[in-house]
Every structure is written in C-alpha cells, then in structure tokens.
BALOBA-1460 file (C-alpha; in Angstrom, 3 decimals):
// residues 296
<rec num="1" residu="m" x="18.357" y="86.159" z="10.656"/>
<rec num="2" residu="e" x="19.800" y="82.960" z="9.270"/>
<rec num="3" residu="l" x="19.362" y="79.393" z="10.730"/>
<rec num="4" residu="r" x="23.146" y="78.817" z="10.622"/>
<rec num="5" residu="q" x="23.720" y="81.921" z="12.611"/>
<rec num="6" residu="l" x="21.349" y="80.781" z="15.396"/>
<rec num="7" residu="v" x="23.039" y="77.287" z="15.383"/>
<rec num="8" residu="a" x="26.414" y="79.082" z="15.827"/>
<rec num="9" residu="f" x="24.821" y="81.364" z="18.533"/>
<rec num="10" residu="v" x="23.340" y="78.602" z="20.604"/>
<rec num="11" residu="a" x="26.664" y="76.540" z="20.465"/>
<rec num="12" residu="v" x="28.699" y="79.481" z="21.889"/>
<rec num="13" residu="g" x="26.005" y="80.397" z="24.257"/>
<rec num="14" residu="e" x="25.883" y="77.048" z="25.779"/>
<rec num="15" residu="e" x="29.481" y="76.349" z="25.730"/>
<rec num="16" residu="l" x="30.596" y="79.991" z="26.616"/>
<rec num="17" residu="h" x="33.960" y="79.213" z="24.684"/>
<rec num="18" residu="f" x="34.289" y="79.639" z="20.969"/>
<rec num="19" residu="g" x="36.967" y="76.763" z="20.689"/>
<rec num="20" residu="r" x="34.518" y="74.297" z="22.271"/>
<rec num="21" residu="a" x="31.662" y="75.508" z="20.260"/>
<rec num="22" residu="a" x="33.668" y="75.182" z="17.153"/>
<rec num="23" residu="a" x="34.613" y="71.600" z="17.981"/>
<rec num="24" residu="r" x="31.037" y="70.932" z="18.732"/>
<rec num="25" residu="l" x="29.877" y="72.101" z="15.344"/>
<rec num="26" residu="h" x="32.836" y="70.564" z="13.642"/>
<rec num="27" residu="v" x="33.942" y="73.745" z="12.016"/>
<rec num="28" residu="a" x="36.923" y="76.151" z="12.348"/>
<rec num="29" residu="q" x="36.861" y="78.858" z="14.862"/>
<rec num="30" residu="s" x="37.185" y="81.764" z="12.426"/>
<rec num="31" residu="p" x="33.961" y="81.157" z="10.453"/>
<rec num="32" residu="l" x="32.085" y="80.577" z="13.687"/>
<rec num="33" residu="s" x="33.250" y="83.970" z="14.941"/>
<rec num="34" residu="r" x="32.089" y="85.486" z="11.670"/>
<rec num="35" residu="q" x="28.590" y="84.047" z="12.173"/>
<rec num="36" residu="i" x="28.420" y="85.521" z="15.557"/>
<rec num="37" residu="r" x="29.492" y="89.008" z="14.321"/>
<rec num="38" residu="a" x="26.969" y="88.815" z="11.257"/>
<rec num="39" residu="l" x="24.211" y="88.028" z="13.819"/>
<rec num="40" residu="e" x="25.228" y="90.835" z="16.106"/>
<rec num="41" residu="r" x="25.193" y="93.292" z="13.148"/>
<rec num="42" residu="r" x="21.783" y="91.908" z="12.024"/>
<rec num="43" residu="l" x="20.380" y="92.621" z="15.574"/>
<rec num="44" residu="g" x="22.175" y="95.791" z="16.259"/>
<rec num="45" residu="t" x="23.597" y="94.545" z="19.485"/>
<rec num="46" residu="t" x="26.332" y="92.762" z="21.396"/>
<rec num="47" residu="l" x="25.442" y="89.192" z="22.361"/>
<rec num="48" residu="f" x="28.746" y="88.162" z="24.048"/>
<rec num="49" residu="e" x="31.166" y="89.967" z="26.286"/>
<rec num="50" residu="r" x="34.474" y="88.653" z="25.179"/>
<rec num="51" residu="s" x="37.837" y="88.887" z="26.983"/>
<rec num="52" residu="t" x="41.151" y="86.910" z="26.757"/>
<rec num="53" residu="r" x="39.900" y="84.705" z="29.475"/>
<rec num="54" residu="s" x="36.193" y="84.374" z="29.154"/>
<rec num="55" residu="v" x="33.087" y="84.542" z="27.153"/>
<rec num="56" residu="r" x="29.803" y="85.702" z="28.718"/>
<rec num="57" residu="l" x="26.305" y="86.382" z="27.393"/>
<rec num="58" residu="t" x="25.117" y="89.920" z="27.590"/>
<rec num="59" residu="a" x="21.486" y="90.569" z="28.798"/>
<rec num="60" residu="e" x="20.533" y="90.617" z="25.061"/>
<rec num="61" residu="g" x="22.245" y="87.408" z="24.530"/>
<rec num="62" residu="e" x="20.516" y="85.771" z="27.489"/>
<rec num="63" residu="a" x="17.169" y="87.060" z="26.036"/>
<rec num="64" residu="l" x="17.969" y="85.491" z="22.598"/>
<rec num="65" residu="l" x="19.272" y="82.162" z="23.873"/>
<rec num="66" residu="h" x="15.843" y="80.998" z="25.032"/>
<rec num="67" residu="h" x="14.115" y="81.800" z="21.685"/>
<rec num="68" residu="a" x="16.926" y="80.580" z="19.573"/>
<rec num="69" residu="r" x="16.667" y="77.077" z="21.286"/>
<rec num="70" residu="r" x="13.026" y="77.033" z="20.654"/>
<rec num="71" residu="v" x="13.534" y="77.897" z="17.001"/>
<rec num="72" residu="l" x="16.047" y="75.073" z="16.657"/>
<rec num="73" residu="d" x="13.723" y="72.686" z="18.388"/>
<rec num="74" residu="e" x="10.872" y="73.559" z="16.094"/>
<rec num="75" residu="v" x="13.151" y="73.070" z="12.992"/>
<rec num="76" residu="a" x="14.213" y="69.667" z="14.316"/>
<rec num="77" residu="l" x="10.451" y="68.759" z="15.053"/>
<rec num="78" residu="a" x="9.674" y="69.880" z="11.394"/>
<rec num="79" residu="e" x="12.497" y="67.654" z="9.998"/>
<rec num="80" residu="r" x="11.232" y="64.624" z="11.950"/>
<rec num="81" residu="s" x="7.795" y="65.258" z="10.862"/>
<rec num="82" residu="v" x="8.694" y="65.429" z="7.185"/>
<rec num="83" residu="r" x="10.729" y="62.182" z="7.524"/>
<rec num="84" residu="a" x="7.861" y="60.438" z="9.365"/>
<rec num="85" residu="a" x="5.343" y="61.463" z="6.649"/>
<rec num="86" residu="g" x="7.790" y="60.081" z="4.036"/>
<rec num="87" residu="e" x="7.826" y="56.985" z="5.727"/>
<rec num="88" residu="g" x="4.092" y="56.898" z="6.061"/>
<rec num="89" residu="a" x="4.094" y="57.340" z="9.893"/>
<rec num="90" residu="v" x="1.192" y="59.834" z="10.008"/>
<rec num="91" residu="g" x="-2.310" y="59.296" z="11.419"/>
<rec num="92" residu="r" x="-4.117" y="58.190" z="14.628"/>
<rec num="93" residu="v" x="-3.280" y="55.245" z="16.647"/>
<rec num="94" residu="s" x="-5.596" y="54.168" z="19.397"/>
<rec num="95" residu="i" x="-4.228" y="52.441" z="22.639"/>
<rec num="96" residu="g" x="-6.503" y="50.678" z="25.213"/>
<rec num="97" residu="f" x="-5.105" y="50.231" z="28.716"/>
<rec num="98" residu="a" x="-6.237" y="49.649" z="32.287"/>
<rec num="99" residu="g" x="-4.712" y="48.973" z="35.703"/>
<rec num="100" residu="a" x="-1.326" y="49.520" z="37.433"/>
<rec num="101" residu="s" x="0.786" y="47.766" z="34.793"/>
<rec num="102" residu="s" x="0.169" y="50.485" z="32.263"/>
<rec num="103" residu="y" x="0.849" y="53.313" z="34.813"/>
<rec num="104" residu="d" x="4.699" y="52.563" z="34.359"/>
<rec num="105" residu="v" x="4.993" y="51.507" z="30.674"/>
<rec num="106" residu="l" x="2.352" y="53.834" z="29.071"/>
<rec num="107" residu="p" x="4.068" y="57.168" z="29.802"/>
<rec num="108" residu="r" x="7.437" y="55.791" z="28.456"/>
<rec num="109" residu="l" x="5.643" y="55.003" z="25.139"/>
<rec num="110" residu="t" x="3.710" y="58.060" z="24.767"/>
<rec num="111" residu="r" x="6.660" y="60.218" z="25.446"/>
<rec num="112" residu="a" x="8.868" y="58.432" z="22.852"/>
<rec num="113" residu="v" x="6.163" y="58.373" z="20.195"/>
<rec num="114" residu="t" x="5.553" y="62.256" z="20.836"/>
<rec num="115" residu="s" x="9.304" y="62.816" z="20.313"/>
<rec num="116" residu="d" x="10.096" y="60.413" z="17.473"/>
<rec num="117" residu="l" x="6.797" y="60.326" z="15.567"/>
<rec num="118" residu="p" x="5.356" y="63.875" z="15.435"/>
<rec num="119" residu="g" x="2.969" y="62.966" z="12.707"/>
<rec num="120" residu="v" x="1.243" y="60.438" z="14.823"/>
<rec num="121" residu="e" x="-1.581" y="61.277" z="17.198"/>
<rec num="122" residu="l" x="-2.162" y="58.893" z="19.953"/>
<rec num="123" residu="v" x="-5.723" y="58.243" z="21.135"/>
<rec num="124" residu="l" x="-5.469" y="56.713" z="24.693"/>
<rec num="125" residu="q" x="-8.647" y="54.797" z="25.969"/>
<rec num="126" residu="g" x="-8.539" y="54.191" z="29.564"/>
<rec num="127" residu="q" x="-10.289" y="51.498" z="31.742"/>
<rec num="128" residu="t" x="-10.022" y="49.124" z="28.845"/>
<rec num="129" residu="y" x="-9.513" y="45.863" z="30.555"/>
<rec num="130" residu="s" x="-7.601" y="42.969" z="28.946"/>
<rec num="131" residu="g" x="-10.460" y="40.987" z="27.498"/>
<rec num="132" residu="q" x="-12.215" y="44.006" z="26.279"/>
<rec num="133" residu="a" x="-8.992" y="45.293" z="24.627"/>
<rec num="134" residu="l" x="-8.544" y="41.948" z="22.841"/>
<rec num="135" residu="n" x="-12.006" y="42.067" z="21.525"/>
<rec num="136" residu="e" x="-11.657" y="45.617" z="20.334"/>
<rec num="137" residu="v" x="-8.379" y="44.857" z="18.671"/>
<rec num="138" residu="a" x="-9.947" y="41.855" z="17.007"/>
<rec num="139" residu="d" x="-12.776" y="43.890" z="15.766"/>
<rec num="140" residu="s" x="-10.425" y="46.625" z="14.492"/>
<rec num="141" residu="e" x="-11.916" y="49.023" z="16.981"/>
<rec num="142" residu="l" x="-8.738" y="49.543" z="18.724"/>
<rec num="143" residu="d" x="-5.181" y="49.529" z="17.222"/>
<rec num="144" residu="i" x="-3.074" y="48.431" z="20.124"/>
<rec num="145" residu="g" x="-4.038" y="47.135" z="23.607"/>
<rec num="146" residu="f" x="-2.318" y="46.373" z="26.768"/>
<rec num="147" residu="v" x="-3.316" y="42.784" z="27.630"/>
<rec num="148" residu="a" x="-2.474" y="39.752" z="29.608"/>
<rec num="149" residu="m" x="-1.244" y="36.723" z="27.743"/>
<rec num="150" residu="p" x="-2.304" y="34.449" z="26.026"/>
<rec num="151" residu="v" x="-3.876" y="35.957" z="23.006"/>
<rec num="152" residu="r" x="-6.229" y="34.590" z="20.351"/>
<rec num="153" residu="a" x="-5.432" y="33.636" z="16.821"/>
<rec num="154" residu="g" x="-4.894" y="36.576" z="14.514"/>
<rec num="155" residu="i" x="-3.692" y="38.817" z="17.135"/>
<rec num="156" residu="s" x="0.083" y="39.537" z="17.427"/>
<rec num="157" residu="a" x="1.593" y="40.323" z="20.916"/>
<rec num="158" residu="r" x="4.965" y="41.023" z="22.547"/>
<rec num="159" residu="v" x="5.346" y="40.819" z="26.315"/>
<rec num="160" residu="v" x="6.563" y="44.162" z="27.853"/>
<rec num="161" residu="r" x="6.137" y="43.481" z="31.448"/>
<rec num="162" residu="l" x="6.042" y="40.523" z="34.057"/>
<rec num="163" residu="e" x="3.550" y="41.145" z="36.893"/>
<rec num="164" residu="t" x="3.282" y="39.217" z="40.146"/>
<rec num="165" residu="l" x="0.099" y="38.864" z="42.064"/>
<rec num="166" residu="t" x="0.616" y="40.366" z="45.551"/>
<rec num="167" residu="v" x="-1.649" y="41.023" z="48.528"/>
<rec num="168" residu="a" x="-2.713" y="44.749" z="49.571"/>
<rec num="169" residu="l" x="-3.814" y="45.087" z="53.109"/>
<rec num="170" residu="p" x="-4.855" y="47.749" z="55.479"/>
<rec num="171" residu="d" x="-1.869" y="48.734" z="57.694"/>
<rec num="172" residu="t" x="-4.139" y="47.933" z="60.593"/>
<rec num="173" residu="h" x="-4.735" y="44.326" z="59.455"/>
<rec num="174" residu="p" x="-3.101" y="41.582" z="61.669"/>
<rec num="175" residu="l" x="-1.559" y="40.077" z="58.569"/>
<rec num="176" residu="a" x="0.195" y="43.451" z="57.866"/>
<rec num="177" residu="a" x="2.932" y="42.533" z="60.379"/>
<rec num="178" residu="r" x="3.829" y="39.349" z="58.427"/>
<rec num="179" residu="e" x="6.594" y="39.214" z="55.851"/>
<rec num="180" residu="s" x="4.363" y="37.261" z="53.437"/>
<rec num="181" residu="v" x="0.857" y="36.021" z="53.373"/>
<rec num="182" residu="a" x="-0.388" y="32.590" z="52.212"/>
<rec num="183" residu="l" x="-3.639" y="32.739" z="50.234"/>
<rec num="184" residu="p" x="-5.625" y="30.345" z="52.432"/>
<rec num="185" residu="e" x="-5.241" y="32.881" z="55.272"/>
<rec num="186" residu="l" x="-7.413" y="35.268" z="53.322"/>
<rec num="187" residu="a" x="-10.400" y="32.808" z="53.076"/>
<rec num="188" residu="g" x="-12.469" y="34.718" z="55.610"/>
<rec num="189" residu="e" x="-11.578" y="38.243" z="54.366"/>
<rec num="190" residu="s" x="-13.787" y="40.721" z="52.453"/>
<rec num="191" residu="f" x="-12.123" y="41.698" z="49.158"/>
<rec num="192" residu="v" x="-12.135" y="44.844" z="47.021"/>
<rec num="193" residu="s" x="-11.702" y="43.895" z="43.423"/>
<rec num="194" residu="f" x="-12.101" y="44.879" z="39.726"/>
<rec num="195" residu="p" x="-15.524" y="44.187" z="38.172"/>
<rec num="196" residu="a" x="-16.396" y="40.670" z="37.243"/>
<rec num="197" residu="g" x="-17.421" y="40.118" z="33.569"/>
<rec num="198" residu="r" x="-15.490" y="43.236" z="32.245"/>
<rec num="199" residu="g" x="-12.456" y="41.214" z="31.128"/>
<rec num="200" residu="s" x="-10.034" y="42.217" z="33.866"/>
<rec num="201" residu="a" x="-7.066" y="39.789" z="33.850"/>
<rec num="202" residu="v" x="-6.098" y="40.797" z="37.361"/>
<rec num="203" residu="r" x="-9.679" y="39.944" z="38.634"/>
<rec num="204" residu="a" x="-9.611" y="36.495" z="36.684"/>
<rec num="205" residu="t" x="-6.203" y="35.594" z="38.019"/>
<rec num="206" residu="a" x="-7.010" y="36.495" z="41.511"/>
<rec num="207" residu="d" x="-10.213" y="34.549" z="41.535"/>
<rec num="208" residu="r" x="-8.470" y="31.540" z="39.911"/>
<rec num="209" residu="a" x="-5.694" y="31.761" z="42.605"/>
<rec num="210" residu="c" x="-8.197" y="31.859" z="45.490"/>
<rec num="211" residu="f" x="-10.115" y="28.945" z="44.035"/>
<rec num="212" residu="d" x="-6.837" y="26.895" z="43.825"/>
<rec num="213" residu="a" x="-6.296" y="27.788" z="47.434"/>
<rec num="214" residu="g" x="-9.530" y="26.343" z="48.387"/>
<rec num="215" residu="f" x="-11.992" y="29.239" z="48.849"/>
<rec num="216" residu="t" x="-14.183" y="31.550" z="46.674"/>
<rec num="217" residu="p" x="-13.296" y="35.351" z="47.579"/>
<rec num="218" residu="r" x="-16.031" y="37.192" z="49.154"/>
<rec num="219" residu="v" x="-16.125" y="40.577" z="47.159"/>
<rec num="220" residu="a" x="-17.409" y="43.429" z="49.330"/>
<rec num="221" residu="q" x="-17.078" y="46.134" z="46.556"/>
<rec num="222" residu="e" x="-15.948" y="46.287" z="42.913"/>
<rec num="223" residu="v" x="-14.216" y="49.384" z="41.598"/>
<rec num="224" residu="p" x="-13.064" y="50.366" z="38.214"/>
<rec num="225" residu="d" x="-9.338" y="51.358" z="38.769"/>
<rec num="226" residu="s" x="-6.241" y="50.581" z="40.915"/>
<rec num="227" residu="y" x="-6.144" y="53.932" z="42.685"/>
<rec num="228" residu="t" x="-9.888" y="53.586" z="43.985"/>
<rec num="229" residu="l" x="-9.276" y="50.059" z="44.771"/>
<rec num="230" residu="l" x="-6.269" y="50.837" z="47.072"/>
<rec num="231" residu="t" x="-8.033" y="53.863" z="48.648"/>
<rec num="232" residu="l" x="-10.939" y="51.343" z="49.670"/>
<rec num="233" residu="v" x="-8.181" y="49.050" z="51.027"/>
<rec num="234" residu="g" x="-6.755" y="51.734" z="53.133"/>
<rec num="235" residu="a" x="-10.314" y="52.590" z="54.321"/>
<rec num="236" residu="e" x="-10.583" y="48.988" z="55.649"/>
<rec num="237" residu="v" x="-13.476" y="48.033" z="53.288"/>
<rec num="238" residu="g" x="-11.403" y="44.937" z="52.407"/>
<rec num="239" residu="v" x="-8.215" y="43.273" z="51.244"/>
<rec num="240" residu="a" x="-7.191" y="42.955" z="47.615"/>
<rec num="241" residu="l" x="-5.065" y="40.909" z="45.307"/>
<rec num="242" residu="v" x="-3.252" y="43.313" z="42.880"/>
<rec num="243" residu="v" x="-0.160" y="43.261" z="40.560"/>
<rec num="244" residu="s" x="3.196" y="44.181" z="41.774"/>
<rec num="245" residu="s" x="2.980" y="47.436" z="39.837"/>
<rec num="246" residu="a" x="0.432" y="48.654" z="42.259"/>
<rec num="247" residu="r" x="3.135" y="49.360" z="44.707"/>
<rec num="248" residu="r" x="3.909" y="52.504" z="42.723"/>
<rec num="249" residu="i" x="0.536" y="54.078" z="43.661"/>
<rec num="250" residu="r" x="1.062" y="56.013" z="46.863"/>
<rec num="251" residu="t" x="-1.908" y="55.405" z="49.093"/>
<rec num="252" residu="d" x="-2.122" y="55.982" z="52.710"/>
<rec num="253" residu="h" x="-2.686" y="53.136" z="55.292"/>
<rec num="254" residu="v" x="-1.992" y="50.334" z="52.671"/>
<rec num="255" residu="v" x="0.899" y="47.904" z="52.895"/>
<rec num="256" residu="f" x="1.747" y="45.240" z="50.238"/>
<rec num="257" residu="r" x="2.950" y="41.741" z="51.074"/>
<rec num="258" residu="p" x="4.091" y="38.935" z="48.745"/>
<rec num="259" residu="i" x="2.129" y="35.783" z="48.457"/>
<rec num="260" residu="g" x="4.143" y="33.180" z="50.354"/>
<rec num="261" residu="d" x="3.026" y="29.950" z="48.632"/>
<rec num="262" residu="g" x="3.790" y="30.678" z="44.965"/>
<rec num="263" residu="a" x="2.442" y="33.870" z="43.544"/>
<rec num="264" residu="p" x="0.975" y="33.731" z="40.006"/>
<rec num="265" residu="v" x="3.068" y="35.572" z="37.289"/>
<rec num="266" residu="m" x="1.106" y="37.618" z="34.758"/>
<rec num="267" residu="p" x="2.801" y="38.348" z="31.450"/>
<rec num="268" residu="i" x="1.509" y="41.745" z="30.270"/>
<rec num="269" residu="a" x="1.845" y="42.491" z="26.450"/>
<rec num="270" residu="l" x="1.126" y="44.878" z="23.684"/>
<rec num="271" residu="a" x="-1.390" y="43.304" z="21.314"/>
<rec num="272" residu="w" x="-2.407" y="44.299" z="17.762"/>
<rec num="273" residu="r" x="-4.070" y="42.754" z="14.721"/>
<rec num="274" residu="a" x="-1.427" y="40.899" z="12.656"/>
<rec num="275" residu="d" x="-3.038" y="42.104" z="9.467"/>
<rec num="276" residu="n" x="-3.326" y="45.717" z="10.417"/>
<rec num="277" residu="p" x="-2.084" y="47.722" z="7.403"/>
<rec num="278" residu="s" x="-1.530" y="51.039" z="9.176"/>
<rec num="279" residu="r" x="2.036" y="52.355" z="8.863"/>
<rec num="280" residu="a" x="1.498" y="54.574" z="11.864"/>
<rec num="281" residu="v" x="0.733" y="51.468" z="13.888"/>
<rec num="282" residu="r" x="3.863" y="49.717" z="12.718"/>
<rec num="283" residu="a" x="5.942" y="52.927" z="13.577"/>
<rec num="284" residu="v" x="4.395" y="53.090" z="17.074"/>
<rec num="285" residu="l" x="5.200" y="49.403" z="17.579"/>
<rec num="286" residu="s" x="8.806" y="49.997" z="16.493"/>
<rec num="287" residu="v" x="9.188" y="52.669" z="18.945"/>
<rec num="288" residu="a" x="7.570" y="50.400" z="21.611"/>
<rec num="289" residu="e" x="10.079" y="47.797" z="20.935"/>
<rec num="290" residu="r" x="13.032" y="50.026" z="21.586"/>
<rec num="291" residu="v" x="11.489" y="51.699" z="24.801"/>
<rec num="292" residu="l" x="9.554" y="48.692" z="26.185"/>
<rec num="293" residu="p" x="11.917" y="45.716" z="25.671"/>
<rec num="294" residu="t" x="10.739" y="42.249" z="26.504"/>
<rec num="295" residu="p" x="11.742" y="41.389" z="29.969"/>
<rec num="296" residu="t" x="14.069" y="38.538" z="30.445"/>
C-alpha cells in the first residue's frame, strides 16, 4: 500500500467526487482514478460505489478511511518532528503558572506547541506564583513563567493578558445586588485570599489596593488556587479580590462585581532569561507570540 494511494483515497473519500478530489490534490482526474483502482486491487476489494451521478464509500471504504487518516496524520507529525529537530526545536521546556490568568492562555499555548513542535516536551509546574516564577526563571530552575509586570534586570518578558482586579462576593451578600462596589465598602469584611509571602501578584495587588482605600484587609483564610478561593467565597467564608479571568471559573453562589472607584490593572506576561541558549525555549516563545499576541 503506497502513501500516494492513501492520499488519493482520503481525498476521494472526503470529497465523494473524483473531480473535486483531483482539484484538491492538483492532479488530473485520470491518474487519481488509477491510484484508487491500484489500491482496490492491492486490497482485493471495492472501496467506492460509483455511478454517473454519485460516489459513495463501501463498508470496506468506510473502514479504511479512519485508518488512512491516522496514517497520514502520523506522516505529517513525523515530517514536522524532523523539521523541528533540524531547527534544534527538541528538548524539554518548563513553564510555571498559577491563578485564573493562566487558565485561559495556557491551554492555547500548550495545544499549539503540541501541534507545531512535536519534538518539544512541556513540563508544566502549577501553583508557581509570580514572584516564585521570576526567582526560578532567574536561577534557571524554570524556562518560562507566567508573571505580573514589571520584571527584574536580565529577564525578558512579553505581556500576553491584561487583568482587572474585581470583587467576588457570595450571592447572599448585600453588595451582590449592586452594579459595582467601592473598595472602602469592604473595610469590615472577612477576606479569602492567596497566601502571603508566596509571591502572589494578585495578593500583593489586592493588599495594596485596600491599603490605598484606607484599610488593611482581614484575611479569614488563605488558599492556594482560584477554584478553592471561589468555593470558599460561595460558602460565605469571606469576600475576595480576584482578577477578571476568574469569571471563567464556574462556581455556585458566587457573583462578580467591578470595582467602582478605579480598579487596578495587572499586565500578565511570559518571562524568560534573556540569555537562555535553548533553541526549544526560543521555538516555544515563537509559538507563543503567534497564539498569545500582546493585547492592545
């Protein structure tokens, strides 16, 4: 069974029309028909029911189509892998992330890398808060990190998302009926928050916003991730200041309200060592530039 025969078969099997399949492959119809007949002889069966008006797959053709597509997909993957190896895009790339911001952008990046760079293995390190990620990137313990701006000297960064601080409230809270909430109105509330001293940019930004509003937030409980944080908000343990991406997390009994007196904006970036020599890292960053453009 030849690869060109499978290419011809899949084209006809998907188009169910020899003329359209030939146009799709940029070949004449006669050689295409010869490829199909040769494949049928090789398999000893009929793959298409042909008439003057239509072309249909036989049961044998239906059975072959699924496997033929997989073979062609594997061939394409092998070709991409060889090209990537030739360009040096082979190896392991570690990425640190934490929080709701990464829930949206990280899957887009990982899917694109898996498709475009089959020679690159991504090692994903969760609950790596912004400050920790910067330290680990600086110490070469991490190749790339999702961080809040700004970054230190020697670290390159590119903004991939703009987050706005917002208020998460239990749906039973009196302020839940409001269109927006001013931060001073939260002065007497209990808060659920990310851990202090772990490098969470959201925690640092929220604390600073509260201080600027004239109060120190009273934290009832610290939690490591956004889903747990919102679960405790829904359980009426406290209110929370979160990034706008947290709205994507579906949690019962939680409402989100904008801050009405000028909400802080947090630029979220990919960060990496400027002197990292890895071609695999550069290849991942190139993919990231395509699928995670800088917001305007």
